[in-house]
C-alpha positions, 0 to 999 in steps of 0.5 A: 039063355040069350045067344048074343054075338059073343056066345055065337063067336065062342061056338064057332071057334069051338067047332073050328078047333075040333073039326079042323079043315074037315072031319075026315073020319065022317067024311069017309064013312058016312055018305052025304045023303044019310040021315040019322036020329041020336039022343044025348044021355046023362051018365050021372045025375046033376043039374043041367046047363048048356042046352041052348048052347048044345042046340046052337052047336048043331044048328051052326053046322046045319040049320035044318037039324032038328034038336028037341030038348027034354029038359031045360037049364036049371033042371035036375036030371038022373043017371041014364036019363035022355036029355035031348034028341037030334035028327038030321044029316048024319055027318052034321050030328057026328061032327058036332057031337063032341063040342056039344057034349063038352059044353054040356059037361062043363056047364052042367058040372058048374051048375051041379057043383054050385047047387051042392053049395047052395043046398048046404047053406039052405036056411041061412041068409048067405048067398053063394058067389062065384069069382073071376077064376074062370076059363079064359073067353068062357066067363059069360057062360060059366057065370050063367052056369053058376046062376043055373045052379042057384048061385050069384055072380060077383063082378063080371070084369075088373071094370064093374066094381072096385075090389081092393085086395092085399096086393092093391094095398101093398103096391099102392103103399096103403100100408106103413109098418104093416098098418093101414095108412088111414089118411091115404085110405080115406082119400082114396075112398073119398074119390071113389065115392064120386063115381056113379053106381060103383060098389066098393069092396075091401079085402082084409086078412085079420080081425084088426084090419077088419075093424080098421077098414069097416070104419070107412064104410065100404059096400062090402068087406071081404073076410079072407081066410078067416077062421070061424071064431074070428068070422063070428066076431067080425059079424058081431062087430058089424051088426053092432056098429055098421049094419049096412056094411055087407060081409063076404067070406072067401078062401078055403071054402069046401062042402064040408065047412060051407054051412058052418061059414054060412051060419056065422051070419056072413052075407056072401060066400065066394068060392073060386072052385065053382068055376076053376075046378068043377067036376064035369058031368058025363054025357054021351050021344048015341045013334038010335036010328039011321037010313 
């Protein structure tokens, strides 16, 4: 991946957080002139993500460290497989170890989780999307990990697209007696459509609200926590009357039910757990040679 200024800043801050003023354990146990060779080993199977980040972590400590990747981001790996080797100053290798492995574990966990959902939907048209439920300041990397697992990115920030959710409708007083104020919604969308290249998505919670909202022809309607029966009804209504409007399923999506959701005919399935609670993949770094 492209290591721009933002990513390099993240790496620097992570190293500062972990090392503090100095790695005193390494300082007092490893002479400064010692060289070493180590390997990163996967302790379980998964989909790799974060290899360029791991390399940059070691290089940030000392540019002459030799980092050789045996796999690239997006590749599958098996348990006990060697992922990379690192050669160079022993103090550098050991002091950068934990940060490099933490990044690999987190991002490979996201990629692996995403791939599981993508595989469940194979043969349908549904695309797996992430959300903004990301770790603060790590969004750019976590969304990259979703792509490495075969998923797609929803908006990256609030400034990238318009997503009108239930709280916007309530706070903006678009609802009167629990019913949509059609005049106010029409005025809002009329203004929004004057903005260049800005997509509009609106969240609905009931089939009744869906039929009311889709008449305004947003780019996407989000079906929030719809059961399968109503989801199919929404797809059928869309297919008959508003074929250009995309439908996104959201809420309560699990590996156990994602295929059923995908087979309903929705275009997108957004899943917050891809980034807010993935299972990290376990890696270890082992010294295999030193002098």
